[in-house]
PyMOL CGO cylinders between C-alpha atoms (Angstrom):
from pymol import cmd
from pymol.cgo import CYLINDER

trace = [
    CYLINDER, 55.92, 107.32, -2.13, 58.58, 105.84, 0.10, 0.3, 1, 1, 1, 1, 1, 1,
    CYLINDER, 58.58, 105.84, 0.10, 60.20, 102.46, -0.31, 0.3, 1, 1, 1, 1, 1, 1,
    CYLINDER, 60.20, 102.46, -0.31, 58.44, 101.60, -3.57, 0.3, 1, 1, 1, 1, 1, 1,
    CYLINDER, 58.44, 101.60, -3.57, 58.40, 102.72, -7.09, 0.3, 1, 1, 1, 1, 1, 1,
    CYLINDER, 58.40, 102.72, -7.09, 55.54, 104.04, -8.91, 0.3, 1, 1, 1, 1, 1, 1,
    CYLINDER, 55.54, 104.04, -8.91, 55.84, 101.16, -11.53, 0.3, 1, 1, 1, 1, 1, 1,
    CYLINDER, 55.84, 101.16, -11.53, 55.82, 98.59, -8.64, 0.3, 1, 1, 1, 1, 1, 1,
    CYLINDER, 55.82, 98.59, -8.64, 52.72, 100.15, -7.37, 0.3, 1, 1, 1, 1, 1, 1,
    CYLINDER, 52.72, 100.15, -7.37, 51.12, 100.00, -10.97, 0.3, 1, 1, 1, 1, 1, 1,
    CYLINDER, 51.12, 100.00, -10.97, 52.11, 96.45, -11.22, 0.3, 1, 1, 1, 1, 1, 1,
    CYLINDER, 52.11, 96.45, -11.22, 50.40, 95.43, -7.93, 0.3, 1, 1, 1, 1, 1, 1,
    CYLINDER, 50.40, 95.43, -7.93, 47.32, 97.50, -9.01, 0.3, 1, 1, 1, 1, 1, 1,
    CYLINDER, 47.32, 97.50, -9.01, 47.07, 95.70, -12.08, 0.3, 1, 1, 1, 1, 1, 1,
    CYLINDER, 47.07, 95.70, -12.08, 47.82, 92.24, -10.50, 0.3, 1, 1, 1, 1, 1, 1,
    CYLINDER, 47.82, 92.24, -10.50, 44.63, 92.97, -8.07, 0.3, 1, 1, 1, 1, 1, 1,
    CYLINDER, 44.63, 92.97, -8.07, 42.81, 93.76, -10.86, 0.3, 1, 1, 1, 1, 1, 1,
    CYLINDER, 42.81, 93.76, -10.86, 43.49, 90.47, -12.64, 0.3, 1, 1, 1, 1, 1, 1,
    CYLINDER, 43.49, 90.47, -12.64, 43.10, 88.33, -9.60, 0.3, 1, 1, 1, 1, 1, 1,
    CYLINDER, 43.10, 88.33, -9.60, 39.56, 90.07, -8.33, 0.3, 1, 1, 1, 1, 1, 1,
    CYLINDER, 39.56, 90.07, -8.33, 38.56, 90.21, -12.06, 0.3, 1, 1, 1, 1, 1, 1,
    CYLINDER, 38.56, 90.21, -12.06, 38.98, 86.34, -12.10, 0.3, 1, 1, 1, 1, 1, 1,
    CYLINDER, 38.98, 86.34, -12.10, 36.61, 85.92, -9.13, 0.3, 1, 1, 1, 1, 1, 1,
    CYLINDER, 36.61, 85.92, -9.13, 34.10, 88.73, -10.56, 0.3, 1, 1, 1, 1, 1, 1,
    CYLINDER, 34.10, 88.73, -10.56, 34.14, 87.08, -14.01, 0.3, 1, 1, 1, 1, 1, 1,
    CYLINDER, 34.14, 87.08, -14.01, 32.70, 83.80, -12.29, 0.3, 1, 1, 1, 1, 1, 1,
    CYLINDER, 32.70, 83.80, -12.29, 29.82, 86.01, -10.24, 0.3, 1, 1, 1, 1, 1, 1,
    CYLINDER, 29.82, 86.01, -10.24, 29.09, 87.75, -13.68, 0.3, 1, 1, 1, 1, 1, 1,
    CYLINDER, 29.09, 87.75, -13.68, 28.34, 84.51, -15.30, 0.3, 1, 1, 1, 1, 1, 1,
    CYLINDER, 28.34, 84.51, -15.30, 26.18, 83.61, -12.63, 0.3, 1, 1, 1, 1, 1, 1,
    CYLINDER, 26.18, 83.61, -12.63, 23.83, 86.76, -13.01, 0.3, 1, 1, 1, 1, 1, 1,
    CYLINDER, 23.83, 86.76, -13.01, 24.75, 87.86, -9.55, 0.3, 1, 1, 1, 1, 1, 1,
    CYLINDER, 24.75, 87.86, -9.55, 24.00, 91.30, -8.25, 0.3, 1, 1, 1, 1, 1, 1,
    CYLINDER, 24.00, 91.30, -8.25, 27.70, 91.99, -7.74, 0.3, 1, 1, 1, 1, 1, 1,
    CYLINDER, 27.70, 91.99, -7.74, 29.58, 91.21, -10.58, 0.3, 1, 1, 1, 1, 1, 1,
    CYLINDER, 29.58, 91.21, -10.58, 32.90, 91.27, -12.70, 0.3, 1, 1, 1, 1, 1, 1,
    CYLINDER, 32.90, 91.27, -12.70, 33.02, 95.29, -12.21, 0.3, 1, 1, 1, 1, 1, 1,
    CYLINDER, 33.02, 95.29, -12.21, 32.09, 95.30, -8.50, 0.3, 1, 1, 1, 1, 1, 1,
    CYLINDER, 32.09, 95.30, -8.50, 34.69, 92.85, -7.81, 0.3, 1, 1, 1, 1, 1, 1,
    CYLINDER, 34.69, 92.85, -7.81, 37.39, 94.85, -9.58, 0.3, 1, 1, 1, 1, 1, 1,
    CYLINDER, 37.39, 94.85, -9.58, 36.64, 97.97, -8.07, 0.3, 1, 1, 1, 1, 1, 1,
    CYLINDER, 36.64, 97.97, -8.07, 36.90, 96.11, -4.52, 0.3, 1, 1, 1, 1, 1, 1,
    CYLINDER, 36.90, 96.11, -4.52, 40.18, 94.44, -5.30, 0.3, 1, 1, 1, 1, 1, 1,
    CYLINDER, 40.18, 94.44, -5.30, 41.93, 97.53, -6.69, 0.3, 1, 1, 1, 1, 1, 1,
    CYLINDER, 41.93, 97.53, -6.69, 40.84, 99.92, -4.18, 0.3, 1, 1, 1, 1, 1, 1,
    CYLINDER, 40.84, 99.92, -4.18, 41.85, 97.29, -1.51, 0.3, 1, 1, 1, 1, 1, 1,
    CYLINDER, 41.85, 97.29, -1.51, 45.12, 96.82, -3.10, 0.3, 1, 1, 1, 1, 1, 1,
    CYLINDER, 45.12, 96.82, -3.10, 45.48, 100.90, -3.40, 0.3, 1, 1, 1, 1, 1, 1,
    CYLINDER, 45.48, 100.90, -3.40, 44.51, 101.06, 0.26, 0.3, 1, 1, 1, 1, 1, 1,
    CYLINDER, 44.51, 101.06, 0.26, 47.34, 98.96, 1.50, 0.3, 1, 1, 1, 1, 1, 1,
    CYLINDER, 47.34, 98.96, 1.50, 49.77, 100.82, -0.74, 0.3, 1, 1, 1, 1, 1, 1,
    CYLINDER, 49.77, 100.82, -0.74, 48.77, 104.06, 0.62, 0.3, 1, 1, 1, 1, 1, 1,
    CYLINDER, 48.77, 104.06, 0.62, 49.10, 102.56, 4.47, 0.3, 1, 1, 1, 1, 1, 1,
    CYLINDER, 49.10, 102.56, 4.47, 52.72, 100.83, 3.90, 0.3, 1, 1, 1, 1, 1, 1,
    CYLINDER, 52.72, 100.83, 3.90, 54.39, 103.37, 1.88, 0.3, 1, 1, 1, 1, 1, 1,
    CYLINDER, 54.39, 103.37, 1.88, 52.31, 106.50, 1.25, 0.3, 1, 1, 1, 1, 1, 1,
    CYLINDER, 52.31, 106.50, 1.25, 54.39, 108.40, 4.01, 0.3, 1, 1, 1, 1, 1, 1,
    CYLINDER, 54.39, 108.40, 4.01, 57.14, 110.45, 2.98, 0.3, 1, 1, 1, 1, 1, 1,
    CYLINDER, 57.14, 110.45, 2.98, 59.38, 109.39, 5.87, 0.3, 1, 1, 1, 1, 1, 1,
    CYLINDER, 59.38, 109.39, 5.87, 58.58, 106.54, 8.09, 0.3, 1, 1, 1, 1, 1, 1,
    CYLINDER, 58.58, 106.54, 8.09, 61.04, 107.63, 10.65, 0.3, 1, 1, 1, 1, 1, 1,
    CYLINDER, 61.04, 107.63, 10.65, 58.91, 111.20, 11.37, 0.3, 1, 1, 1, 1, 1, 1,
    CYLINDER, 58.91, 111.20, 11.37, 55.71, 109.64, 10.72, 0.3, 1, 1, 1, 1, 1, 1,
    CYLINDER, 55.71, 109.64, 10.72, 55.36, 105.59, 11.90, 0.3, 1, 1, 1, 1, 1, 1,
    CYLINDER, 55.36, 105.59, 11.90, 53.53, 103.28, 9.50, 0.3, 1, 1, 1, 1, 1, 1,
    CYLINDER, 53.53, 103.28, 9.50, 50.87, 101.12, 10.64, 0.3, 1, 1, 1, 1, 1, 1,
    CYLINDER, 50.87, 101.12, 10.64, 49.60, 99.46, 7.76, 0.3, 1, 1, 1, 1, 1, 1,
    CYLINDER, 49.60, 99.46, 7.76, 47.42, 96.65, 9.75, 0.3, 1, 1, 1, 1, 1, 1,
    CYLINDER, 47.42, 96.65, 9.75, 45.06, 99.45, 10.87, 0.3, 1, 1, 1, 1, 1, 1,
    CYLINDER, 45.06, 99.45, 10.87, 43.81, 100.73, 7.28, 0.3, 1, 1, 1, 1, 1, 1,
    CYLINDER, 43.81, 100.73, 7.28, 43.89, 97.01, 6.24, 0.3, 1, 1, 1, 1, 1, 1,
    CYLINDER, 43.89, 97.01, 6.24, 41.51, 96.55, 9.18, 0.3, 1, 1, 1, 1, 1, 1,
    CYLINDER, 41.51, 96.55, 9.18, 39.15, 99.29, 8.27, 0.3, 1, 1, 1, 1, 1, 1,
    CYLINDER, 39.15, 99.29, 8.27, 39.20, 97.96, 4.41, 0.3, 1, 1, 1, 1, 1, 1,
    CYLINDER, 39.20, 97.96, 4.41, 37.82, 94.45, 6.05, 0.3, 1, 1, 1, 1, 1, 1,
    CYLINDER, 37.82, 94.45, 6.05, 35.22, 96.25, 8.52, 0.3, 1, 1, 1, 1, 1, 1,
    CYLINDER, 35.22, 96.25, 8.52, 34.10, 98.57, 5.57, 0.3, 1, 1, 1, 1, 1, 1,
    CYLINDER, 34.10, 98.57, 5.57, 33.50, 96.24, 2.96, 0.3, 1, 1, 1, 1, 1, 1,
    CYLINDER, 33.50, 96.24, 2.96, 30.87, 94.16, 5.56, 0.3, 1, 1, 1, 1, 1, 1,
    CYLINDER, 30.87, 94.16, 5.56, 28.43, 97.08, 3.96, 0.3, 1, 1, 1, 1, 1, 1,
    CYLINDER, 28.43, 97.08, 3.96, 28.94, 96.14, 0.20, 0.3, 1, 1, 1, 1, 1, 1,
    CYLINDER, 28.94, 96.14, 0.20, 28.45, 92.59, 1.34, 0.3, 1, 1, 1, 1, 1, 1,
    CYLINDER, 28.45, 92.59, 1.34, 25.19, 93.12, 3.08, 0.3, 1, 1, 1, 1, 1, 1,
    CYLINDER, 25.19, 93.12, 3.08, 23.60, 94.88, 0.06, 0.3, 1, 1, 1, 1, 1, 1,
    CYLINDER, 23.60, 94.88, 0.06, 24.30, 91.74, -2.10, 0.3, 1, 1, 1, 1, 1, 1,
    CYLINDER, 24.30, 91.74, -2.10, 22.34, 89.50, 0.38, 0.3, 1, 1, 1, 1, 1, 1,
    CYLINDER, 22.34, 89.50, 0.38, 18.39, 89.16, 0.09, 0.3, 1, 1, 1, 1, 1, 1,
    CYLINDER, 18.39, 89.16, 0.09, 15.61, 87.76, 2.26, 0.3, 1, 1, 1, 1, 1, 1,
    CYLINDER, 15.61, 87.76, 2.26, 12.98, 85.51, 0.28, 0.3, 1, 1, 1, 1, 1, 1,
    CYLINDER, 12.98, 85.51, 0.28, 10.45, 84.29, 2.75, 0.3, 1, 1, 1, 1, 1, 1,
    CYLINDER, 10.45, 84.29, 2.75, 12.56, 81.90, 4.66, 0.3, 1, 1, 1, 1, 1, 1,
    CYLINDER, 12.56, 81.90, 4.66, 15.46, 81.95, 2.58, 0.3, 1, 1, 1, 1, 1, 1,
    CYLINDER, 15.46, 81.95, 2.58, 18.79, 83.83, 2.24, 0.3, 1, 1, 1, 1, 1, 1,
    CYLINDER, 18.79, 83.83, 2.24, 20.24, 84.57, -0.93, 0.3, 1, 1, 1, 1, 1, 1,
    CYLINDER, 20.24, 84.57, -0.93, 23.50, 86.66, -1.94, 0.3, 1, 1, 1, 1, 1, 1,
    CYLINDER, 23.50, 86.66, -1.94, 25.46, 85.21, 1.00, 0.3, 1, 1, 1, 1, 1, 1,
    CYLINDER, 25.46, 85.21, 1.00, 28.33, 83.68, -1.27, 0.3, 1, 1, 1, 1, 1, 1,
    CYLINDER, 28.33, 83.68, -1.27, 28.29, 86.54, -3.45, 0.3, 1, 1, 1, 1, 1, 1,
    CYLINDER, 28.29, 86.54, -3.45, 29.13, 88.53, 0.04, 0.3, 1, 1, 1, 1, 1, 1,
    CYLINDER, 29.13, 88.53, 0.04, 31.76, 85.88, 1.05, 0.3, 1, 1, 1, 1, 1, 1,
    CYLINDER, 31.76, 85.88, 1.05, 33.46, 86.62, -2.40, 0.3, 1, 1, 1, 1, 1, 1,
    CYLINDER, 33.46, 86.62, -2.40, 33.54, 90.01, -2.00, 0.3, 1, 1, 1, 1, 1, 1,
    CYLINDER, 33.54, 90.01, -2.00, 35.45, 89.83, 1.28, 0.3, 1, 1, 1, 1, 1, 1,
    CYLINDER, 35.45, 89.83, 1.28, 37.76, 87.37, -0.15, 0.3, 1, 1, 1, 1, 1, 1,
    CYLINDER, 37.76, 87.37, -0.15, 38.16, 89.57, -2.96, 0.3, 1, 1, 1, 1, 1, 1,
    CYLINDER, 38.16, 89.57, -2.96, 39.10, 92.86, -0.65, 0.3, 1, 1, 1, 1, 1, 1,
    CYLINDER, 39.10, 92.86, -0.65, 41.74, 90.15, 1.17, 0.3, 1, 1, 1, 1, 1, 1,
    CYLINDER, 41.74, 90.15, 1.17, 43.44, 89.33, -2.23, 0.3, 1, 1, 1, 1, 1, 1,
    CYLINDER, 43.44, 89.33, -2.23, 43.72, 93.15, -3.08, 0.3, 1, 1, 1, 1, 1, 1,
    CYLINDER, 43.72, 93.15, -3.08, 45.60, 93.77, 0.42, 0.3, 1, 1, 1, 1, 1, 1,
    CYLINDER, 45.60, 93.77, 0.42, 47.41, 91.03, -0.29, 0.3, 1, 1, 1, 1, 1, 1,
    CYLINDER, 47.41, 91.03, -0.29, 48.51, 92.09, -3.88, 0.3, 1, 1, 1, 1, 1, 1,
    CYLINDER, 48.51, 92.09, -3.88, 48.84, 95.60, -2.44, 0.3, 1, 1, 1, 1, 1, 1,
    CYLINDER, 48.84, 95.60, -2.44, 51.35, 94.24, 0.01, 0.3, 1, 1, 1, 1, 1, 1,
    CYLINDER, 51.35, 94.24, 0.01, 53.52, 92.48, -2.66, 0.3, 1, 1, 1, 1, 1, 1,
    CYLINDER, 53.52, 92.48, -2.66, 52.29, 89.40, -1.41, 0.3, 1, 1, 1, 1, 1, 1,
    CYLINDER, 52.29, 89.40, -1.41, 51.75, 88.03, -5.09, 0.3, 1, 1, 1, 1, 1, 1,
    CYLINDER, 51.75, 88.03, -5.09, 51.60, 84.12, -4.57, 0.3, 1, 1, 1, 1, 1, 1,
    CYLINDER, 51.60, 84.12, -4.57, 49.49, 84.00, -1.58, 0.3, 1, 1, 1, 1, 1, 1,
    CYLINDER, 49.49, 84.00, -1.58, 47.01, 86.18, -3.50, 0.3, 1, 1, 1, 1, 1, 1,
    CYLINDER, 47.01, 86.18, -3.50, 47.28, 84.41, -6.60, 0.3, 1, 1, 1, 1, 1, 1,
    CYLINDER, 47.28, 84.41, -6.60, 46.88, 81.03, -4.87, 0.3, 1, 1, 1, 1, 1, 1,
    CYLINDER, 46.88, 81.03, -4.87, 43.78, 82.39, -2.96, 0.3, 1, 1, 1, 1, 1, 1,
    CYLINDER, 43.78, 82.39, -2.96, 42.39, 83.76, -6.60, 0.3, 1, 1, 1, 1, 1, 1,
    CYLINDER, 42.39, 83.76, -6.60, 42.49, 80.12, -7.90, 0.3, 1, 1, 1, 1, 1, 1,
    CYLINDER, 42.49, 80.12, -7.90, 41.11, 78.55, -4.91, 0.3, 1, 1, 1, 1, 1, 1,
    CYLINDER, 41.11, 78.55, -4.91, 38.09, 80.81, -4.74, 0.3, 1, 1, 1, 1, 1, 1,
    CYLINDER, 38.09, 80.81, -4.74, 37.44, 80.45, -8.65, 0.3, 1, 1, 1, 1, 1, 1,
    CYLINDER, 37.44, 80.45, -8.65, 37.54, 76.85, -8.06, 0.3, 1, 1, 1, 1, 1, 1,
    CYLINDER, 37.54, 76.85, -8.06, 35.22, 76.91, -5.24, 0.3, 1, 1, 1, 1, 1, 1,
    CYLINDER, 35.22, 76.91, -5.24, 32.73, 79.30, -6.69, 0.3, 1, 1, 1, 1, 1, 1,
    CYLINDER, 32.73, 79.30, -6.69, 32.84, 77.29, -10.22, 0.3, 1, 1, 1, 1, 1, 1,
    CYLINDER, 32.84, 77.29, -10.22, 33.30, 73.45, -9.53, 0.3, 1, 1, 1, 1, 1, 1,
    CYLINDER, 33.30, 73.45, -9.53, 32.11, 72.89, -6.08, 0.3, 1, 1, 1, 1, 1, 1,
    CYLINDER, 32.11, 72.89, -6.08, 28.69, 73.56, -6.79, 0.3, 1, 1, 1, 1, 1, 1,
    CYLINDER, 28.69, 73.56, -6.79, 28.95, 71.27, -9.32, 0.3, 1, 1, 1, 1, 1, 1,
    CYLINDER, 28.95, 71.27, -9.32, 29.83, 68.72, -6.47, 0.3, 1, 1, 1, 1, 1, 1,
    CYLINDER, 29.83, 68.72, -6.47, 27.24, 69.90, -4.06, 0.3, 1, 1, 1, 1, 1, 1,
    CYLINDER, 27.24, 69.90, -4.06, 25.02, 69.03, -7.12, 0.3, 1, 1, 1, 1, 1, 1,
    CYLINDER, 25.02, 69.03, -7.12, 26.04, 65.68, -8.26, 0.3, 1, 1, 1, 1, 1, 1,
    CYLINDER, 26.04, 65.68, -8.26, 26.14, 64.45, -4.69, 0.3, 1, 1, 1, 1, 1, 1,
    CYLINDER, 26.14, 64.45, -4.69, 22.88, 65.92, -3.87, 0.3, 1, 1, 1, 1, 1, 1,
    CYLINDER, 22.88, 65.92, -3.87, 21.27, 65.70, -7.27, 0.3, 1, 1, 1, 1, 1, 1,
    CYLINDER, 21.27, 65.70, -7.27, 18.29, 63.75, -5.77, 0.3, 1, 1, 1, 1, 1, 1,
    CYLINDER, 18.29, 63.75, -5.77, 17.27, 66.60, -3.25, 0.3, 1, 1, 1, 1, 1, 1,
    CYLINDER, 17.27, 66.60, -3.25, 17.41, 69.27, -6.02, 0.3, 1, 1, 1, 1, 1, 1,
    CYLINDER, 17.41, 69.27, -6.02, 14.01, 69.45, -7.99, 0.3, 1, 1, 1, 1, 1, 1,
    CYLINDER, 14.01, 69.45, -7.99, 12.78, 72.05, -10.51, 0.3, 1, 1, 1, 1, 1, 1,
    CYLINDER, 12.78, 72.05, -10.51, 9.47, 73.57, -9.92, 0.3, 1, 1, 1, 1, 1, 1,
    CYLINDER, 9.47, 73.57, -9.92, 7.81, 74.95, -13.44, 0.3, 1, 1, 1, 1, 1, 1,
    CYLINDER, 7.81, 74.95, -13.44, 5.15, 77.85, -12.78, 0.3, 1, 1, 1, 1, 1, 1,
    CYLINDER, 5.15, 77.85, -12.78, 3.22, 79.50, -15.24, 0.3, 1, 1, 1, 1, 1, 1,
    CYLINDER, 3.22, 79.50, -15.24, 1.66, 82.68, -13.89, 0.3, 1, 1, 1, 1, 1, 1,
    CYLINDER, 1.66, 82.68, -13.89, 0.51, 86.08, -14.59, 0.3, 1, 1, 1, 1, 1, 1,
    CYLINDER, 0.51, 86.08, -14.59, 3.48, 88.54, -14.63, 0.3, 1, 1, 1, 1, 1, 1,
    CYLINDER, 3.48, 88.54, -14.63, 2.64, 91.01, -11.54, 0.3, 1, 1, 1, 1, 1, 1,
    CYLINDER, 2.64, 91.01, -11.54, 4.40, 92.65, -8.88, 0.3, 1, 1, 1, 1, 1, 1,
    CYLINDER, 4.40, 92.65, -8.88, 5.29, 90.65, -5.83, 0.3, 1, 1, 1, 1, 1, 1,
    CYLINDER, 5.29, 90.65, -5.83, 4.21, 87.09, -7.16, 0.3, 1, 1, 1, 1, 1, 1,
    CYLINDER, 4.21, 87.09, -7.16, 7.86, 85.62, -6.88, 0.3, 1, 1, 1, 1, 1, 1,
    CYLINDER, 7.86, 85.62, -6.88, 7.70, 86.53, -3.38, 0.3, 1, 1, 1, 1, 1, 1,
    CYLINDER, 7.70, 86.53, -3.38, 4.34, 84.74, -2.63, 0.3, 1, 1, 1, 1, 1, 1,
    CYLINDER, 4.34, 84.74, -2.63, 5.70, 81.95, -4.35, 0.3, 1, 1, 1, 1, 1, 1,
    CYLINDER, 5.70, 81.95, -4.35, 8.90, 81.99, -2.10, 0.3, 1, 1, 1, 1, 1, 1,
    CYLINDER, 8.90, 81.99, -2.10, 6.68, 82.40, 0.93, 0.3, 1, 1, 1, 1, 1, 1,
    CYLINDER, 6.68, 82.40, 0.93, 4.66, 79.55, 0.41, 0.3, 1, 1, 1, 1, 1, 1,
    CYLINDER, 4.66, 79.55, 0.41, 7.73, 77.22, -0.51, 0.3, 1, 1, 1, 1, 1, 1,
    CYLINDER, 7.73, 77.22, -0.51, 9.21, 78.52, 3.03, 0.3, 1, 1, 1, 1, 1, 1,
    CYLINDER, 9.21, 78.52, 3.03, 5.98, 77.07, 4.46, 0.3, 1, 1, 1, 1, 1, 1,
    CYLINDER, 5.98, 77.07, 4.46, 7.02, 73.63, 3.36, 0.3, 1, 1, 1, 1, 1, 1,
    CYLINDER, 7.02, 73.63, 3.36, 10.53, 74.04, 4.16, 0.3, 1, 1, 1, 1, 1, 1,
    CYLINDER, 10.53, 74.04, 4.16, 11.49, 74.08, 0.62, 0.3, 1, 1, 1, 1, 1, 1,
    CYLINDER, 11.49, 74.08, 0.62, 14.69, 76.32, -0.19, 0.3, 1, 1, 1, 1, 1, 1,
    CYLINDER, 14.69, 76.32, -0.19, 14.74, 78.26, -3.41, 0.3, 1, 1, 1, 1, 1, 1,
    CYLINDER, 14.74, 78.26, -3.41, 18.06, 78.14, -5.05, 0.3, 1, 1, 1, 1, 1, 1,
    CYLINDER, 18.06, 78.14, -5.05, 17.55, 80.20, -8.30, 0.3, 1, 1, 1, 1, 1, 1,
    CYLINDER, 17.55, 80.20, -8.30, 14.78, 81.54, -10.29, 0.3, 1, 1, 1, 1, 1, 1,
    CYLINDER, 14.78, 81.54, -10.29, 15.06, 81.78, -13.90, 0.3, 1, 1, 1, 1, 1, 1,
    CYLINDER, 15.06, 81.78, -13.90, 12.36, 83.00, -16.60, 0.3, 1, 1, 1, 1, 1, 1,
    CYLINDER, 12.36, 83.00, -16.60, 11.82, 81.18, -19.46, 0.3, 1, 1, 1, 1, 1, 1,
    CYLINDER, 11.82, 81.18, -19.46, 9.67, 83.18, -21.83, 0.3, 1, 1, 1, 1, 1, 1,
    CYLINDER, 9.67, 83.18, -21.83, 9.43, 86.85, -20.33, 0.3, 1, 1, 1, 1, 1, 1,
    CYLINDER, 9.43, 86.85, -20.33, 8.59, 89.18, -23.33, 0.3, 1, 1, 1, 1, 1, 1,
    CYLINDER, 8.59, 89.18, -23.33, 9.47, 93.15, -23.56, 0.3, 1, 1, 1, 1, 1, 1,
    CYLINDER, 9.47, 93.15, -23.56, 6.23, 93.97, -24.70, 0.3, 1, 1, 1, 1, 1, 1,
    CYLINDER, 6.23, 93.97, -24.70, 3.73, 95.19, -21.74, 0.3, 1, 1, 1, 1, 1, 1,
    CYLINDER, 3.73, 95.19, -21.74, 0.59, 93.69, -22.31, 0.3, 1, 1, 1, 1, 1, 1,
    CYLINDER, 0.59, 93.69, -22.31, -2.34, 92.94, -19.93, 0.3, 1, 1, 1, 1, 1, 1,
    CYLINDER, -2.34, 92.94, -19.93, -2.06, 89.82, -17.99, 0.3, 1, 1, 1, 1, 1, 1,
    CYLINDER, -2.06, 89.82, -17.99, 1.05, 89.16, -19.67, 0.3, 1, 1, 1, 1, 1, 1,
    CYLINDER, 1.05, 89.16, -19.67, 1.90, 85.26, -18.88, 0.3, 1, 1, 1, 1, 1, 1,
    CYLINDER, 1.90, 85.26, -18.88, 5.43, 84.32, -18.08, 0.3, 1, 1, 1, 1, 1, 1,
    CYLINDER, 5.43, 84.32, -18.08, 7.02, 80.73, -17.12, 0.3, 1, 1, 1, 1, 1, 1,
    CYLINDER, 7.02, 80.73, -17.12, 9.19, 80.42, -13.93, 0.3, 1, 1, 1, 1, 1, 1,
    CYLINDER, 9.19, 80.42, -13.93, 11.41, 77.91, -13.53, 0.3, 1, 1, 1, 1, 1, 1,
    CYLINDER, 11.41, 77.91, -13.53, 12.54, 77.43, -9.93, 0.3, 1, 1, 1, 1, 1, 1,
    CYLINDER, 12.54, 77.43, -9.93, 15.88, 75.21, -8.67, 0.3, 1, 1, 1, 1, 1, 1,
    CYLINDER, 15.88, 75.21, -8.67, 14.66, 74.06, -5.40, 0.3, 1, 1, 1, 1, 1, 1,
    CYLINDER, 14.66, 74.06, -5.40, 15.96, 72.10, -2.28, 0.3, 1, 1, 1, 1, 1, 1,
    CYLINDER, 15.96, 72.10, -2.28, 13.21, 69.82, -1.37, 0.3, 1, 1, 1, 1, 1, 1,
    CYLINDER, 13.21, 69.82, -1.37, 13.08, 68.06, 2.52, 0.3, 1, 1, 1, 1, 1, 1,
    CYLINDER, 13.08, 68.06, 2.52, 13.48, 64.32, 2.46, 0.3, 1, 1, 1, 1, 1, 1,
    CYLINDER, 13.48, 64.32, 2.46, 9.68, 63.90, 3.52, 0.3, 1, 1, 1, 1, 1, 1,
    CYLINDER, 9.68, 63.90, 3.52, 7.03, 66.67, 2.42, 0.3, 1, 1, 1, 1, 1, 1,
    CYLINDER, 7.03, 66.67, 2.42, 3.58, 66.55, 0.87, 0.3, 1, 1, 1, 1, 1, 1,
    CYLINDER, 3.58, 66.55, 0.87, 4.38, 67.43, -2.54, 0.3, 1, 1, 1, 1, 1, 1,
    CYLINDER, 4.38, 67.43, -2.54, 0.62, 67.51, -3.62, 0.3, 1, 1, 1, 1, 1, 1,
    CYLINDER, 0.62, 67.51, -3.62, -0.23, 69.80, -0.96, 0.3, 1, 1, 1, 1, 1, 1,
    CYLINDER, -0.23, 69.80, -0.96, 2.20, 72.23, -1.80, 0.3, 1, 1, 1, 1, 1, 1,
    CYLINDER, 2.20, 72.23, -1.80, 1.27, 72.04, -5.42, 0.3, 1, 1, 1, 1, 1, 1,
    CYLINDER, 1.27, 72.04, -5.42, -2.30, 73.00, -4.59, 0.3, 1, 1, 1, 1, 1, 1,
    CYLINDER, -2.30, 73.00, -4.59, -0.97, 75.89, -2.63, 0.3, 1, 1, 1, 1, 1, 1,
    CYLINDER, -0.97, 75.89, -2.63, 0.79, 77.37, -4.94, 0.3, 1, 1, 1, 1, 1, 1,
    CYLINDER, 0.79, 77.37, -4.94, -2.09, 76.96, -7.86, 0.3, 1, 1, 1, 1, 1, 1,
    CYLINDER, -2.09, 76.96, -7.86, -4.32, 78.59, -5.46, 0.3, 1, 1, 1, 1, 1, 1,
    CYLINDER, -4.32, 78.59, -5.46, -2.46, 81.68, -5.54, 0.3, 1, 1, 1, 1, 1, 1,
    CYLINDER, -2.46, 81.68, -5.54, -3.84, 84.71, -8.06, 0.3, 1, 1, 1, 1, 1, 1,
    CYLINDER, -3.84, 84.71, -8.06, -2.63, 84.41, -11.31, 0.3, 1, 1, 1, 1, 1, 1,
    CYLINDER, -2.63, 84.41, -11.31, -1.12, 81.11, -11.17, 0.3, 1, 1, 1, 1, 1, 1,
    CYLINDER, -1.12, 81.11, -11.17, -2.07, 78.99, -14.02, 0.3, 1, 1, 1, 1, 1, 1,
    CYLINDER, -2.07, 78.99, -14.02, 0.23, 75.64, -13.71, 0.3, 1, 1, 1, 1, 1, 1,
    CYLINDER, 0.23, 75.64, -13.71, 2.51, 74.42, -11.38, 0.3, 1, 1, 1, 1, 1, 1,
    CYLINDER, 2.51, 74.42, -11.38, 4.97, 70.99, -12.24, 0.3, 1, 1, 1, 1, 1, 1,
    CYLINDER, 4.97, 70.99, -12.24, 7.24, 69.45, -9.90, 0.3, 1, 1, 1, 1, 1, 1,
    CYLINDER, 7.24, 69.45, -9.90, 9.95, 67.62, -11.84, 0.3, 1, 1, 1, 1, 1, 1,
]
cmd.load_cgo(trace, "trace")
């Protein structure tokens, strides 16, 4: 490598691991599809790409360096990975925040690979605070709009999708699904209880929606808290 020692390169890769791991740890704790390991791989991979792009040529006077070209390809390529974290359920779209966090981690990796430690560290902290605490502020300010829907149903393929479709018909946004009593043993007509975190419209017919959910095959009870 020209213009950078191997020790400096290793330091940059290690810092990229720390910065991206901080964000990945939050995503992992939130049980997202792209978690701790995925974010670390994106971060250190982006950092390595920047190091190769900026310092990989033996003599820059013979082969002109253009570090921005490879960095631009990293930013474009991360879109394919981010797209894999986005799910469409009924009228709801989930995974956008995780896709955005992967994009930010790629930028952090590029900055770290370029030796811009302070901006990379600062953005890492900002991203972690945004993912961890901004959601709490959102729920604090909008707590009257967030409700919990408790549904007991027979565990069968496609049931959550059917529930999400009905919620979409009533303009109810589904934010999180938690299975409260999932048993490992496979038994016929196994019952599960779903706790759904939903964002309800200001005016909507809750009773009618609950009746529609109760009419689904396999649904035993519905409670809106």
